[in-house]
C-alpha positions in Angstrom: 12.6 -13.1 -21.1 13.6 -11.7 -17.7 11.3 -12.8 -14.9 10.6 -10.1 -12.3 11.3 -11.3 -8.8 8.2 -9.5 -7.5 6.1 -11.7 -9.7 8.1 -14.9 -9.2 7.9 -14.6 -5.5 4.3 -13.4 -5.3 2.3 -15.9 -3.2 0.5 -18.5 -5.3 -1.5 -20.1 -2.4 -3.1 -18.9 0.8 -0.4 -21.0 2.7 2.3 -18.9 1.0 0.8 -15.6 2.0 2.7 -13.6 4.6 0.3 -12.5 7.3 1.0 -9.2 9.0 -2.5 -9.2 10.7 -3.7 -12.2 12.7 -7.3 -10.9 12.6 -7.2 -11.0 8.8 -5.8 -14.5 8.7 -8.7 -15.7 11.0 -11.3 -14.1 8.8 -9.8 -15.5 5.6 -9.9 -19.0 7.1 -13.5 -18.6 8.0 -14.4 -17.3 4.5 -12.7 -20.3 3.0 -14.5 -22.7 5.3 -17.9 -21.0 4.5 -17.0 -20.9 0.7 -18.2 -17.3 0.6 -16.6 -13.9 1.0 -18.5 -10.8 2.3 -18.0 -7.4 0.8 -14.5 -6.4 2.0 -12.3 -3.4 1.9 -8.5 -3.9 2.0 -6.5 -0.8 2.8 -2.8 -0.1 3.5 0.4 1.1 1.8 1.7 -0.1 -1.5 3.2 -3.6 -1.9 1.5 -5.1 1.2 -0.4 -7.9 -0.6 -3.9 -6.5 -0.8 -4.6 -7.3 -4.5 -2.6 -10.6 -4.2 -4.9 -11.8 -1.4 -8.0 -10.9 -3.3 -6.9 -13.0 -6.3 -5.7 -15.8 -4.0 -9.2 -16.0 -2.5 -10.7 -16.4 -5.9 -8.4 -19.3 -6.6 -9.0 -20.9 -3.2 -12.8 -20.8 -3.7 -12.4 -22.0 -7.3 -14.4 -19.1 -8.7 -14.5 -19.4 -12.5 -13.0 -16.5 -14.5 -16.4 -15.7 -16.0 -17.7 -14.9 -12.5 -14.8 -12.5 -11.7 -14.6 -8.8 -12.8 -11.0 -7.7 -11.9 -10.3 -4.0 -12.7 -7.9 -1.3 -11.8 -10.4 1.5 -10.7 -7.8 4.3 -11.2 -7.9 3.8 -15.0 -11.6 4.4 -15.4 -12.8 6.2 -12.2 -15.6 8.4 -13.6 -19.1 7.4 -12.8 -20.2 6.6 -16.4 -17.2 4.4 -17.0 -17.8 2.6 -13.8 -21.4 2.1 -14.6 -20.6 0.7 -18.1 -18.1 -1.8 -16.7 -20.0 -3.0 -13.6 -23.7 -3.0 -14.6 -23.4 -5.5 -17.4 -21.4 -7.8 -15.1 -23.6 -7.7 -12.0 -26.9 -8.0 -14.0 -26.0 -11.5 -15.4 -26.2 -14.8 -13.6 -23.2 -16.5 -12.0 -22.0 -19.7 -13.7 -20.0 -21.2 -10.8 -21.4 -23.6 -8.2 -21.4 -20.9 -5.4 -23.9 -18.8 -7.3 -21.9 -15.7 -6.4 -20.0 -13.4 -8.7 -17.1 -11.2 -7.5 -16.0 -7.7 -8.4 -12.4 -6.8 -7.5 -11.6 -3.1 -7.8 -8.0 -2.3 -7.3 -6.9 1.2 -6.3 -10.6 2.0 -5.6 -9.6 4.9 -3.3 -9.2 6.8 -6.6 -12.8 6.5 -7.6 -14.8 9.7 -7.7 -17.4 10.4 -5.0 -20.2 9.9 -7.7 -18.7 6.5 -8.6 -18.6 5.5 -5.0 -22.3 6.5 -4.6 -23.1 4.3 -7.6 -21.3 1.4 -6.1 -23.3 1.7 -2.9 -26.5 1.1 -4.9 -25.0 -1.9 -6.8 -23.8 -3.5 -3.6 -27.3 -3.3 -2.1 -29.2 -4.3 -5.3 -27.1 -7.4 -5.9 -26.2 -8.4 -2.3 -27.4 -12.0 -2.8 -25.5 -12.7 -6.1 -22.5 -10.5 -6.2 -19.8 -9.4 -3.7 -17.3 -6.6 -3.9 -13.6 -6.6 -2.9 -12.1 -3.1 -3.0 -8.4 -2.3 -2.4 -6.9 1.1 -1.7 -3.9 2.7 -0.2 -5.8 5.4 1.6 -8.8 4.5 3.8 -9.8 8.1 4.2 -10.5 8.5 0.4 -13.6 6.2 0.7 -16.9 7.8 1.6 -18.6 7.0 4.9 -21.7 5.4 3.3 -19.3 3.0 1.4 -17.4 2.2 4.6 -20.6 1.0 6.3 -21.2 -1.6 3.6 -17.9 -3.4 3.9 -15.9 -5.4 6.4 -12.6 -3.4 6.6 -9.1 -4.7 7.0 -6.0 -2.6 7.3 -2.8 -4.2 5.9 0.1 -3.2 8.1 3.7 -3.2 6.9 5.8 -6.3 7.7 8.0 -5.9 10.7 11.5 -4.6 9.6 13.2 -7.9 10.6 10.6 -9.9 8.6 11.2 -7.7 5.6 15.0 -8.4 5.8 14.4 -12.1 6.1 12.0 -12.1 3.1 14.6 -10.3 1.0 17.4 -12.6 2.2 15.3 -15.7 1.3 14.8 -14.4 -2.2 18.5 -13.7 -2.7 19.4 -17.2 -1.4 16.9 -18.9 -3.7 18.2 -16.8 -6.7 21.8 -17.9 -5.8 22.9 -14.3 -5.1 25.8 -13.8 -2.8 25.4 -10.9 -0.3 26.7 -9.4 2.9 24.0 -9.1 5.5 24.9 -5.6 6.4 24.6 -4.5 2.8 21.2 -6.1 2.5 20.1 -4.3 5.6 21.1 -1.0 4.0 18.9 -1.7 1.0 15.9 -2.6 3.2 16.4 0.5 5.3 16.4 2.7 2.2 13.0 1.4 0.9 11.2 0.1 4.0 8.2 -0.3 4.3 7.8 -0.7 0.5 9.0 -4.3 0.1 8.0 -4.5 -3.5 10.3 -1.6 -4.5 13.1 -3.0 -2.4 12.9 -6.4 -4.2 12.9 -4.7 -7.6 16.1 -2.8 -6.7 17.7 -5.9 -5.3 17.1 -7.7 -8.7 18.6 -4.7 -10.6 21.7 -4.7 -8.3 22.4 -8.5 -8.4 22.9 -9.1 -12.2 26.5 -10.3 -11.6 25.4 -13.0 -9.0 26.5 -10.8 -6.1 24.6 -8.0 -4.5 26.3 -4.7 -5.2 27.5 -2.5 -2.4 24.8 0.0 -1.5 25.2 3.6 -2.5 22.9 6.6 -2.3 22.5 6.4 -6.1 20.4 3.3 -5.5 17.7 5.4 -3.9 15.8 7.4 -6.5 15.1 10.7 -4.9 12.0 12.2 -6.4 12.1 16.0 -6.9 9.2 16.6 -4.5 11.3 15.1 -1.6 14.1 17.6 -2.1 11.6 20.4 -2.6 9.7 19.5 0.6 13.0 19.2 2.6 14.1 22.6 1.4 10.9 24.2 2.6 11.1 22.5 6.0 14.8 23.5 6.6 13.8 27.1 5.8 10.9 26.9 8.3 8.3 27.4 5.6 5.5 25.0 6.8 2.9 26.5 4.4 4.9 25.7 1.3 5.8 22.3 2.7 2.1 21.5 3.2 1.4 22.7 -0.4 3.9 20.2 -1.7 2.3 17.5 0.5 -1.2 18.2 -0.7 -0.4 18.6 -4.4 2.4 16.0 -5.0 1.9 13.2 -2.6 -0.6 10.6 -1.3 -0.7 9.0 2.2 1.1 6.0 0.8 4.2 8.2 0.3 4.2 9.4 3.9 6.5 6.8 5.4 8.9 7.3 2.6 8.9 11.0 3.3 9.5 10.5 7.0 12.4 8.1 6.3 13.9 10.7 3.9 13.7 13.4 6.5 15.3 11.1 9.1 18.1 10.1 6.7 18.8 13.8 6.0 18.3 15.2 9.4 21.8 16.6 9.4 20.8 19.4 7.1 18.8 21.1 9.8 20.6 24.0 11.4 21.7 22.8 14.8 21.7 20.0 17.3 18.5 21.1 19.1 16.5 21.4 15.8 17.8 18.1 14.7 16.7 16.5 18.0 13.2 18.0 17.7 12.9 16.9 14.1 13.7 13.3 15.0 11.1 13.4 17.8 8.5 14.8 15.4 9.3 12.1 12.9 9.1 9.4 15.6 5.7 10.7 16.9 4.2 10.9 13.4 5.3 7.3 12.6 3.9 6.1 16.0 0.5 7.7 15.2 0.5 6.8 11.5 -1.5 3.5 11.7 -3.9 4.7 14.4 -5.1 8.2 13.5 -8.4 8.7 11.8 -7.0 11.0 9.2 -3.4 10.5 8.0 -3.3 13.7 6.0 -4.1 15.9 9.0 -1.5 14.0 11.1 1.2 14.5 8.4 0.3 18.2 7.9 0.7 18.8 11.6 4.1 17.1 11.6 5.3 19.4 8.8 4.4 22.3 11.1 6.3 20.8 14.0 9.4 20.2 11.8 9.3 23.7 10.3 9.1 25.2 13.8 12.0 23.1 14.9 14.1 24.5 12.0 13.3 28.1 13.0 14.5 27.7 16.6 
C-alpha cells in the first residue's frame, strides 16, 4: 500500500514539530511541564499543524484514549448532533491519572452559532474535569463569547525558505533526484499550503526524479478563473459575490497568488502595477486585520478599479 508523504512526515513528537510561532512553543512547553492544557483555540490556514499539535499534546501528556474525544466538527455541526456527541463524554469521569478529559474539535469554525453557544455552557460546567481544544481556519467564524473562554494561538505559515527546505528534506529522504530551481517552482505554485505541495511532489516523483514543473501541475479551480474574469472586466460586485459564495478565508492567499501569477491579463502596464500593489498590501495586512473577509473584499474593489483605468 502506498504511504502518503504527508502522513509519513507528519511530526510524531513535540521535538519534531516545526514551530512558526515562538510564543506558541513557549506556551506548549509550560503546558507539558504543568501536565495540563487550558482551553485553547488554534486558528490559521490549512496544513499548518493545528490538529497535529493537538494530538501530539495528548501523546506527550499520556492521556489515555478513553479520555479523548477527537471529532471533525464540520461533519456534525448542528446543535443536536454536537450535544449528543459531547454531553455523554463530558458527563463521565476521567480514567487517566491527570483527572482531566479532552475534547478536540477539528474545523470547529464550521460549527453553527447555536452549537457554539452550547459549547460555552459545557466549557463552564466541566471546567475542572474537561478541557477543549478547538481548531479552525477562520478565527472570525467563532463567536465572541467563545473567544473569551479560550487561550488563542494563530498558526502563521512557514517562511517561504523554510517551506522549500522542508520539501527538499523530504525529497532527499525519499531518494528523489531534483533540481533546486524546479522544486522552488513547485513551492511557489502552492505556497503557503505546504500539505498540498508535498502531495503534488509525491505524485510527480514516481520515477525517482522530480518531474519538470508545468502549469498543468497547478489545479485551477473554476472559481479562480471566474473571479479573475470579473476582476479584469472591472466588475467588483460579481467578484465579491464569487468570493462570498465559493471561498473561505483559507483560500485567500491562493487567490492572491493566482492573481499575481496571471497579472499579465490586465489591460495595460499601469493597471498591472496597481494590481500588484493591491495584492501586496492585502498580503501584508492578511495576518493582522480583525476581519480577513472585509480586507479581501476591499482588495477586490481595488483590483477591479485598477482594471478600469
